[in-house]
N, C-alpha and C positions, 0 to 999 in steps of 0.2 A: 442514511442523512447522510450526501454527500461532502466532499469535507469543505469545496470549494461554498458550497451554497451557505456554510457555517461561520466561515472564516468570513466573506467575505459581506455578509450580511452585519454581524459582527459592528466592522465598520460602520454600514447606514443607522445603529441602532447609535451607538457613540459618536455620531457625526452631529453636531451642534446645526440646527436651521437660521440661527439667528445670525449671520456676517457683514449685519449693517453696516458694525462698524471697522469692517477691513477696512482697509488700502484695496486702491483701485488692483494695484498690481499682486495683493494676496488674495487677489478673489479672482482676476486672470488665473494665477499660478491653482488654485483652488481646483478651477474648474478645467484644467490642462490634464492637469493631476487624474482626475476622474473618469476622465475620456481617454486619457493615455493607458488605464488599468486596465480597458477590455482586447488591448494586443498586447503583441508580440515585439516589440521595440522594448524593450529594456534597459538599454543604455541612455534612452531618450527620458525611459520611467525615472530611474534613479535620480539621472540628474537633474528633472521637474521636483522631488521631491523633496532632494538635499534643498533647497534654492526656498522651498515653501516650511520646512523644516527653520529654514535660515529668519527668515522674514518673520514668520508665528513668535520665535524665540526674540525676537528683536522688537513684538509689535507689544508681548506679556500676555498672547492669545493662550495661555497653557492648556488650555483644552485641544485646540486645532492644532496643536505643536506636537502631543501625542498622540494625535489620530493621522496624522500624516504621516508618522511614523510607524504606528501601525499598519497603516494601510504601503507601506516601504513593507513591511516585514511581510506580510499576507503576499504581497504582488511574487515578492522572493521565493516564499513558501508553494507559490502552484508552478513559477516556470524557473529559474535557477533551482531549488533543492533543500532537501531542510535539513543538510547538515549546513548552508548560508545562513538561510533564516534562526537556525539556533544560532548563530555565529550575533549575527546582527543582534537577534532578540536579548545578548549578551550585552556589546555597549545601549542596549537602549536600557539594560537593567542597573548598567554602573551609571548613568547620566540618572537615572532616578535615583537612587541612593546619593547623590550626592546634592540631590538637589534636593531632598526629604520631599517626593512629590507623591500625594496623597492618590490623586488620579491618575496617576503615571502606572504606581503600582498593580493597581487594578488590574489596568491594560495587560501587564505583564504577566501579569496572575492566567490572565484565562487568557492572554496566547499561549502560555505552557499549556494550562487544558486544553486547548484544541490540538496540540502539537503531540501531547501524550496520547488524545485520543485519536490519531488518526493511526498512531504509529500501532495500535491495540491496545497499550497499555490505559485501560479501561479503569481500573483502579486510582492507579494515580491521577489521570484526568478529574473523573469523583470527590477527590479527598483534594484538588488544587478550585474544582467551581465551591466547593462545599466553604473553604478555607475563603473565596472572592468574597463569596453572598455578606460571612461575617466582618470579613473586612471593610466592606460599602454599608453594611448598618453600623457601626460603630463609627467611622471616620467620614461616610461622607451617608447623613441618610438624607438628603433634602437632593441628592441626582435621582432624576429616572429611575424606576424599577429597568431593569436588564430584559432582554430576552436570553441573553444566553443561558442560565437553567434550563431552557425548554427548548433550546437545539442538544444543550445535552441528553434531556430526559430523549428526547427521541433519535437522537444519534443509538443512547440504549440500550433502550429499548424495542430500537427499530431488530440491530445487531441480535438481538434474541426473540427475532417471531413476533412481537410481542405489535403487531399494528395497531392494535383494537385495544390496547392500554393508550397507546400515543393520541389516536385519536381521542380520548375519552380528555387526555391534559392537555390538548386543544382546545377542545369545548369549553374546557375549563377557563385557562385563557381568555380563550374568545370576551368570555360571558365579564370581564373587567373592565371597566371605564380607563379612556385615555390615552389608548394607543392609536398612534398617526394613520393615516391613509396607509404609507405602506407597510408598517408592521401587522395591520391587518389583512394585508395582503400574503408578508410573508407567513406567517400563524397558518394561513388557508394554506400556502403554500405546501407546508409542515403536514400536515393536515389528507391533505394529497395523497405526499407521498408514502404515506404509513400506511398506506391500504398496498405497496409495493415492496413491502418488508415481511409481508405475511407470506409463508410458506405456498400457498395457494392463491395466485395473488385472483382479488373479486375485481376483474373488470370495469362489469356493472358499476360498484360502489365508485371505483378512480372516476368514470364519465361522471358521476351524480356529483361528488367534492369539486371535481374541476368546473363543471358549470355552475355553479354556488360559489367560485371562487372570483370566475368572469363576470358575474353579475354584483359581487363586491369592487372591480379592479372596476366595472364600468360606470358603478353608484359615485365611486370615489375620481373616477378622471384618471384613473393611472395607469402609465406608457410604460413601466422602468422593466429591468431586468431580473426580478427579483427571484421571478417564477420559472426561470428559464430550466432548472432539472425537471420540475414538472408539466412544463410545454415539449422534453425533450422525452417524456414518459409518454405524453398523451400521442405524440407523433409516432411513436414504437410499437403503440396497442392497436394502433388504426392504421400500421402496416406501410405511411405515409414516409418513405426512406427518403424525397429531394427536399422535406421540410426538414425531417433531423438531421441529414448533413448540413441545410443552413443554421440551423442551431446549433448544431456542434462548434461551427466556425465561430460561433459567441463565445463560448466559455471559456475561462479564463485559467482554471485551473488545465495543465496540460496534460495529467493521467485521463482525468475528468471528459475535457474534449476529442482524444483516442479512444477513451472507453466507446464514446457512443460511436466516434468516428467507425469503428470497427464494424460497429452494428448497423449500419447505413450502408457504410459498403459491401457487406456481405447479402443484406435482404433487396440491395439494386443488381449483386450478381457480382458485384467488380471485386473478382475474390482475390486473385493477385495483390490488390491495392485495400485489400482487406489485410492481406497475410504480411504485406508492408508494414502498414502502420501495428499490427499487431506485437511483432519485432522492438520497433519501437519501443510502445506502450512495455513492454515488458523489463525491457532498457531499463526505463524512467523507474519502474516501480521498484526494482531490484536497487536500483540506487536511493529511492525513498527509503527503502523499509530494515534499510541492511545491519545488521549487527551494532556497528559504529554507530550512527546516527541515534537508534536506541537509545545510547550510553552517553551518549551527547545528549539527549533528552529528557532523560534520567538525572544529571548533573545540575541543566537548565534549571529544572524544577526545582532541586534540593536545594540552588542557589536562591531564586528569590523568594522558597520559605524565610530559609535564611537573613537573605538583605530585608523580607516583612520585618521580620518577629526583630530584627536592629530597629528599622523604621520608629516600629510600635516600642522600644527601649525608650529608643532619643525621644520623643513623644514626652514618655513618664517621667523620661528623667528630665525635660524642661518643665514637665507638671510640676515633678518633687521641689525642682530649682526656686518658681514661684512660692512654693508650700514654706521655703525655708526663710525667704527671706522677711515673706508675712509674718510669717513664728518666731524671729528673730525679733520683732518689739515687743513679742506678748512674753520671753523669757527665754535663759538659756535650758534652762527642765525641759522644757518642752520640743526644741532644738535638740537636743538630745533623744530622746523619743524617736524623733523621725529618723537619725540617726542609723539609733537601732534600726528601727523597720525597716532603713535602706539595707543596712546588710544583710537584716536576714533575705532581704529580696535578691540579693546577690547569690548567698549561697542557696538559695533556692536552686538560680541559674542555672549555677554552677554542677548539683544535682541532675536537675535537667542535659547538662551537656555531659557527663554522665552516662546518663540514659542513652544518649545518644549515640556513644562510641559502645555501650556495648547493644541495640541497635545494629548496628555496624558488623561486630565480630559476630549475631548471629546469620546476618544477610549473608557472611563469607561462610559459614556452617553451610545455609541453605546449599550458597552457589557448588559446594562443593559434594553432597547431597544430587545434586539435578545432575554433574556430572558423571556422578555412578551412577542414576539412573538413567543416563545417555547412553552409557557404554552400551547395557543390559539393553536398552533398544536399539541399539544396533547389532547387537548379536542375533535380539528378533528380527531385524528386515532381512538380514543377509539368509536366515536360517528362509525364508519367503521366495530368496525367488534359487529355480533349478540349482543344485551342485553337480548330480548326476545324469552325466551325458552322453553315454552307453545303453540308447533307448531302444537301437537297431543295430541290426548289422551294415545292414542296406543304404545309412548313412549316420556321415562325422559331422560331430557336432562340436563347438569349444565356446565357455561365453566367459567374462570377468567383469566386474564391477569394480570399482572403485568410488566409495565417497566424496565430499570435500571435505563435508562436516562428520559428524557423532554417526548423525543420522542423515542420509540423502533423500532426491526428488526423483531418481535413476532407478529404470523399473526392466527386466525381460523377462519371457514364461517361453518356453515348449515344452510341445509335449504332443501327444501322439492318437488322433482319433479314424481308426478305418483307412487306414494306410493315407492318410493326409498326417504332413508332418503342421501344425499350427504352432505357430510363431509372431513373437512383439517385441518389439521395442520402444520405450517410452523418456520423457526428461518432464518433470514438474516446474513447473513456477517456482519461483524457490528456493527457500533450502532451509534446513534443519526441522525443526518435531513439525510445521505444520505440511511442508515436502512430503517425511514421511509416509503419515497420514495417507494424506492424498496419495500417494502412490498404493499404500495399501491398499485402500476401494477400489482405484483403477486396475488391480489387476483381480481381486478380486473379480471386480463385475465382467472380463476380461473371460475369464478362466468359466463364467455362469453364461455369459451369451452365447460362446462359443461350442458349449456342452450341446443351442439351442438355434445355432444359424451354421450356414455355411458360405457362405458369404463375408468378406471380411468389409466389406464395405455398410453391410445390414448390422457389424458386431459393434465396430466403430459407430456410426449411428447410434447406437442404443445405447452406448455408453457416454455417448454426449448427448441424448437428454435424459439421461439417470445424474450424471455427473453437472448437470446445469441446472435441476428443480431448488436444490438449497443451496447455489456455491452464489452464496451473501458477500465470502472474500474475493471473489473473481479467480480463482485458481484455474490453473487448467492444466492437460500433457499433452504435448505433443509428440505422435505415436507414430510409429508404421504395423501394420497387421500385414500377414504375409500365412496363406494355405498353398503352400506345396504336396502335388500328389507323385510318391514316392515313386510311382507304375509307371507315367506315362510324363513325370516331370514340367506340367503343366504350376504354372506358380500367379494364384489369384493376391493380389496384395490390395491395401488402399492405405495410401499416405496424408495424416494429418498433420501438418506440417512439421514433420523432419525434416532427418539431415537423408539428401536419398542417398541408400544404400548402393556400393559395388561392384560391379560381377568380375569376377577375376578366371577368362580360361587363354587363350588363346593371349590376349591383352585385356590390359584392365578399364574399364569403362561404367557410365554413369550410368542404374538401371531409370529409364524418364520416368516422374511421378507428378503428376496433377495436385496442386498445390491448393489441397483443403487447409482449412482452415483447424487451429485444434483443436484438440475433444474438452466440451467446457466450457471452452470460449462465449460463443453465441448459441443459445437453445438452438433455432432456428435456422442453424446451417445443413445444407447436404453434404453430402459425399460421394464420390461417385468411386467407383473396382478396373481395375487396370487387371493385365493379364500378358503372360508370356512362357515362354519355354527352356528351361536350365536344364541341358545338357547332364550329362553323367559326367564327375569331378568336375565340373564348374561351381566356386565357390562363391555363394552371396555374403560379404562384408556391411555390417550393421554398424553404428559407433552414437553414439547425443554426440552434442557438439562442444561436451569438456574433453575431447580430443582436440578438435580443430582448431579450438577456440583456446586450447590452450598455452600459457604466456612465461618467458621467460623472461629472465631481471631489466631486459632495457625491452618490455611493453610490446616487444615482437611477438604473432602467435604463429602457433604448428602449422596451423592453414590445413583446406583441400589440398592442393598440389603436395605439399611433401607427405601427406599419404599417401599420393596415389605413386608418387616414387618411391617413398620407402616399401611397401606393396610389390612392386616391378621389381626391383635390386632384393626384397624375401625367394620370389617366386625363381629369381635366376640362379636364387644361391641353391634352388631345391628345398626351402623352407614350402612346400606348394603342402600345407597341412592348413586344417583352422585352429590349435592348436599353437603349433609352429610360428602360423603368421599371427593370430593376437598375442603369444609372448613378443616376439620379433618389433612389435609399434610398441604395448607397453615398454622396454626397452628403450624404442627410442625420442618418445617422448618423457622418459623419466631422465634420459641424457640431456633433451632439448631443453627443460623448463630449470635444470639442475636443483639450489636449494629454495628458488621461489615455490613461493607456497600455495599449494593446489588450490587455485580459484573454482570452481564446480566438480562434480560429480562425474565420474568418463567412465563410458560401460559402450561393450564392444560385446558382438557375437558374430561368430562363421559357422557356415553351413556348407554343408556339399554332399547330392543323393551320389552314390559308387554306383 
């Protein structure tokens, strides 16, 4: 289930329909905020939201006040970034705590659950949803049952490819009474989307649910955009790429908008625009899902639990005080009993606090264990890439890989089959354990398909199909795959969104490449092969963007121009060999970044035909 759909509909569900008692100014601001929500006019949207919050607070409209704030945070999450959204959520939580708002606590908890789920923190999200449901039953029993639990279940089981289970849950929900027209459409949309989470999508079944959903929309006279992601799936399955592009323009969530535009561009044959959008998408997702953001989300979730617990304790304390005032009338003895019970409760709370600290110590120990396991994983990963480069006397090869984290997502491979040198270099999206696992699968597929194919474009196409079939996390790998005939010098190659290699002979020049899409990005992507001749003694230098985009303390990048300049100087100094060339580049980039922490994996390969 897409992030935008769950968060956007969260707002629609909680938004009261009765606004007749509002002032004209409040109604105008409500309409203005709703219109701006589907645009990229960030400054205007934030300004309207602040004004709307102020007037709702002034008019005493508690639910509308918190809904406006909720809209503002969700917009920030979709268009500015997760870190900024978490900061705004902290401000909302502090305000809710100061004003003892039960409705505000419910919204804050659900928002934390959605952020946690978007960051892959499924267990934390599930706990928060359960807490929100319990909290609502206890303190807001008259509030209409929300749709949020159904979103969570749809996303939770969808990520596990259990689409049939999601369909069964939505069917059960649709049998309940009291849903509004828009809510009924949303449930049907979730049911349609559930089919897309199966490992093998049953398009006939999807079209059946899609038709039923439109019958419901027609019956209810609904013309909203709550089912926009279902419409995107429909356009994609029908290969209606112009409509998919038009629909994508109306998606508020930046990541989802870019992902659908990439598919549309590629389907329309606009390869360069697909690649450009893909680079923007990659940068955005890296920003949203970095380790620091996950830490902020975890801290935010823990703080909201603490705030809600204190709010419940305050509520209970006020109840106890009223009881004490009543009991005083009946006598000092009953008051003494109440005080004893109160002290006992405080002791229980202290024991609970101690248990929380014990849990923190356990988490710390677990963190140390994970770090130890990551070190072992790094050793295993480094053993997967070739380290013996003495393959034959007529070829000179050297490679080096330096992960930015304990484990990384870069890869390379080199081997010879029947006088043909097969080689590749790649860079998996993201970092850490997920990237390392994707890297291992990619290397295995490259080895397997290279044993069966003699054209690099066919190897890449088969890898793309395999990696795209079960790629629900939308990971991908940029790759350059080459096959060099060691007898004739003919090089056949296919570039899948990777940095163009350098050819070093009498001069340093860039190998011409076609900008194909990265492997795993779009299942139906096509790939083209190119050929050239590599003269004896000429060096082919390949590298990942961790080298060109390495940054110093002033955020200045090492850059491709500096790579070319360093290679030219090395050749002039007589360092005209793969190993000495890579060692010189490694020393140069380390001197450039200084003490700045390495931000991305750095991998280089150099080879020449003697």
